[in-house]
RODO-2510 file (C-alpha; in nm, 4 decimals, decimal comma):
residues 196
     n   res          X          Y          Z
     1     x    -1,3221     2,2064     1,8944
     2     x    -1,6245     2,3270     2,0868
     3     x    -1,6445     2,7018     2,1598
     4     x    -1,5548     2,7669     2,5221
     5     x    -1,3970     2,4233     2,5547
     6     x    -1,0485     2,2970     2,5160
     7     x    -0,7831     2,5140     2,6605
     8     x    -0,4319     2,5484     2,5283
     9     x    -0,2096     2,3107     2,7256
    10     x     0,0798     2,5543     2,6986
    11     x    -0,1019     2,8567     2,8377
    12     x    -0,4016     2,7299     3,0356
    13     x    -0,6264     2,9690     2,8463
    14     x    -0,8189     2,9707     2,5188
    15     x    -0,5695     2,9573     2,2337
    16     x    -0,8037     3,0878     1,9600
    17     x    -1,0659     3,3551     2,0290
    18     x    -1,3164     3,4970     1,7801
    19     x    -1,3854     3,8681     1,8431
    20     x    -1,7196     3,9735     1,6971
    21     x    -1,7528     4,3491     1,6687
    22     x    -1,7784     4,6476     1,4377
    23     x    -1,4525     4,7315     1,2626
    24     x    -1,4301     5,0943     1,3826
    25     x    -1,5485     5,0260     1,7371
    26     x    -1,3065     5,1540     2,0048
    27     x    -1,4037     4,8665     2,2349
    28     x    -1,2786     4,6277     1,9653
    29     x    -0,9335     4,7933     1,9714
    30     x    -0,9222     4,7878     2,3516
    31     x    -1,0138     4,4186     2,3718
    32     x    -0,7605     4,3450     2,0974
    33     x    -0,4846     4,5133     2,3016
    34     x    -0,5941     4,3296     2,6181
    35     x    -0,5683     3,9938     2,4418
    36     x    -0,2333     4,0798     2,2826
    37     x    -0,0851     4,1570     2,6250
    38     x    -0,1408     3,7921     2,7361
    39     x    -0,2237     3,8604     3,0987
    40     x     0,0568     4,1131     3,1186
    41     x     0,3320     3,8634     3,0401
    42     x     0,6782     4,0134     3,0844
    43     x     0,7962     3,9235     2,7349
    44     x     0,5571     3,9147     2,4400
    45     x     0,6199     3,8812     2,0686
    46     x     0,3280     3,9986     1,8557
    47     x     0,2179     3,8934     1,5085
    48     x    -0,0256     4,1354     1,3446
    49     x    -0,1987     3,9928     1,0370
    50     x    -0,3817     4,2666     0,8479
    51     x    -0,5905     4,1899     0,5433
    52     x    -0,7207     4,5336     0,4473
    53     x    -0,6287     4,7468     0,7493
    54     x    -0,3194     4,9641     0,7073
    55     x    -0,0306     4,8046     0,8996
    56     x     0,0747     5,1393     1,0478
    57     x    -0,2731     5,1816     1,1912
    58     x    -0,2634     4,8407     1,3620
    59     x     0,0865     4,8995     1,5045
    60     x    -0,0241     5,2413     1,6360
    61     x    -0,3235     5,0761     1,8021
    62     x    -0,0960     4,8244     1,9729
    63     x     0,1490     5,0951     2,0792
    64     x    -0,1254     5,3192     2,2168
    65     x    -0,3102     5,0463     2,4073
    66     x    -0,0272     4,8145     2,5156
    67     x     0,1254     4,8563     2,8606
    68     x     0,4975     4,8491     2,7932
    69     x     0,6448     4,7479     2,4602
    70     x     0,6211     4,4056     2,2998
    71     x     0,9613     4,2440     2,2535
    72     x     0,8959     4,2253     1,8818
    73     x     0,6113     4,3149     1,6439
    74     x     0,5955     4,1307     1,3124
    75     x     0,3399     4,2459     1,0568
    76     x     0,1951     4,0283     0,7819
    77     x    -0,0225     4,2224     0,5428
    78     x    -0,1945     4,1858     0,2086
    79     x    -0,1647     4,4556    -0,0536
    80     x    -0,2721     4,3976    -0,4141
    81     x    -0,0417     4,6852    -0,5207
    82     x     0,2726     4,5372    -0,3615
    83     x     0,4177     4,4153    -0,6900
    84     x     0,5600     4,0723    -0,6124
    85     x     0,3898     3,7881    -0,4313
    86     x     0,5902     3,8142    -0,1062
    87     x     0,8018     4,1076     0,0006
    88     x     0,9721     4,1514     0,3372
    89     x     1,0702     4,5050     0,4241
    90     x     1,2090     4,5606     0,7756
    91     x     1,1604     4,9192     0,8915
    92     x     0,8726     4,9866     0,6520
    93     x     0,6258     5,0345     0,9372
    94     x     0,7489     5,2285     1,2433
    95     x     0,7404     5,0027     1,5494
    96     x     0,7405     4,6794     1,3479
    97     x     1,0527     4,4636     1,3407
    98     x     0,9477     4,3002     1,0110
    99     x     0,6773     4,3520     0,7523
   100     x     0,5837     4,0742     0,5123
   101     x     0,3521     4,1720     0,2287
   102     x     0,1481     3,9142     0,0386
   103     x     0,0179     4,0665    -0,2819
   104     x    -0,3087     3,8801    -0,3168
   105     x    -0,5647     3,8603    -0,0324
   106     x    -0,7074     3,5582    -0,2175
   107     x    -0,3781     3,3691    -0,1779
   108     x    -0,4506     3,1902     0,1473
   109     x    -0,1548     2,9570     0,0950
   110     x     0,0882     3,2493     0,0789
   111     x    -0,0698     3,4109     0,3834
   112     x    -0,0516     3,0825     0,5753
   113     x     0,3143     3,0300     0,4806
   114     x     0,3990     3,3785     0,6116
   115     x     0,2331     3,3003     0,9449
   116     x     0,3994     2,9582     0,9753
   117     x     0,7396     3,1092     0,8891
   118     x     0,7129     3,3396     1,1904
   119     x     0,6147     3,0526     1,4190
   120     x     0,9171     2,8654     1,2886
   121     x     1,1485     3,1670     1,3348
   122     x     1,0272     3,2095     1,6928
   123     x     1,0248     2,8391     1,7767
   124     x     1,3033     2,8669     2,0351
   125     x     1,1789     3,1834     2,2080
   126     x     1,0729     3,1797     2,5693
   127     x     0,8596     3,4905     2,5128
   128     x     0,4822     3,4528     2,4878
   129     x     0,3519     3,4751     2,1287
   130     x     0,0330     3,6656     2,0629
   131     x    -0,1447     3,6922     1,7265
   132     x    -0,4046     3,9413     1,6037
   133     x    -0,5817     3,8461     1,2792
   134     x    -0,7577     4,1529     1,1388
   135     x    -0,9882     4,0441     0,9858
   136     x    -1,1817     3,7417     0,8659
   137     x    -1,4428     3,9709     0,7076
   138     x    -1,2348     4,0844     0,4056
   139     x    -1,0943     3,7323     0,3609
   140     x    -1,4507     3,6225     0,2899
   141     x    -1,4741     3,8869     0,0163
   142     x    -1,1781     3,7366    -0,1696
   143     x    -1,2332     3,3661    -0,0939
   144     x    -1,5182     3,1186    -0,0565
   145     x    -1,6448     3,0197     0,2876
   146     x    -1,5048     2,6672     0,2373
   147     x    -1,1595     2,8053     0,1511
   148     x    -1,1572     3,0390     0,4533
   149     x    -1,2804     2,7600     0,6826
   150     x    -0,9996     2,5279     0,5676
   151     x    -0,7386     2,8058     0,6009
   152     x    -0,8532     2,9006     0,9518
   153     x    -0,8639     2,5364     1,0606
   154     x    -0,4948     2,5039     0,9730
   155     x    -0,4006     2,8376     1,1322
   156     x    -0,5886     2,7686     1,4579
   157     x    -0,4222     2,4276     1,4847
   158     x    -0,0786     2,5839     1,4271
   159     x    -0,1464     2,8534     1,6877
   160     x    -0,2341     2,5895     1,9443
   161     x     0,0637     2,3736     1,8457
   162     x     0,2985     2,6721     1,8869
   163     x     0,1591     2,7464     2,2340
   164     x     0,0556     3,0898     2,1098
   165     x    -0,2614     3,2864     2,1756
   166     x    -0,4562     3,4339     1,8851
   167     x    -0,7680     3,6342     1,8311
   168     x    -0,9483     3,6857     1,5036
   169     x    -1,1657     3,9869     1,4273
   170     x    -1,4932     3,9526     1,2372
   171     x    -1,7696     4,2059     1,1743
   172     x    -2,0919     4,0121     1,2406
   173     x    -2,2988     4,2743     1,0578
   174     x    -2,1194     4,1818     0,7342
   175     x    -2,2067     3,8099     0,7435
   176     x    -2,5205     3,6021     0,7638
   177     x    -2,5841     3,3748     1,0609
   178     x    -2,5047     3,0610     0,8588
   179     x    -2,1542     3,1884     0,7757
   180     x    -2,0826     3,2767     1,1372
   181     x    -2,2110     2,9427     1,2645
   182     x    -1,9931     2,7563     1,0147
   183     x    -1,6780     2,9288     1,1450
   184     x    -1,7587     2,9163     1,5167
   185     x    -1,6397     2,5573     1,5875
   186     x    -1,2858     2,6578     1,4843
   187     x    -1,2461     2,8734     1,7944
   188     x    -1,2127     2,7916     2,1623
   189     x    -1,4476     3,0755     2,2470
   190     x    -1,6197     3,3754     2,0913
   191     x    -1,6650     3,7215     2,2400
   192     x    -1,9052     3,9950     2,1359
   193     x    -1,7329     4,3327     2,1585
   194     x    -1,9248     4,6580     2,1561
   195     x    -1,9134     5,0060     2,3106
   196     x    -2,2850     4,9820     2,3880
***
């Protein structure tokens, strides 16, 4: 893929967008909510993947910024203190229909399986599917660049195959230029987000 090039056949828009911005930047949250709303589609199902951000915080951000309510919000999170490798606890996070916890942020296979399971569960939906991946930055703390690149290549392909739209947060201040350039070809386009 070339950034800014192929568009998702199912949606006519970029399927995978890289959002480059500071983690605590309000503009980042606003752009995240804009992308999740998928051009104000009537019915939207949302997948929130959080690596180190508290799931409740991400759901609150969606609720506060989203016009109307998503049809469903599924949260996939990593938590080294979760106990077992995969735990699903509906109702654990207010506003979320399901919460899947993967114990180890270094277990990219487990994280990928959780994402693919949701795509499979929602395969017959006619609602738009929107994904927020927050964030690539901590994944690179637990995994090598090669491992993260391979993982994201599979996820971006699955997003496009499912006809979904996804955006992936990254803090450019936390990574050297070489790392960012290595990841860039995985995305249809990249956006710099800042309050300045």
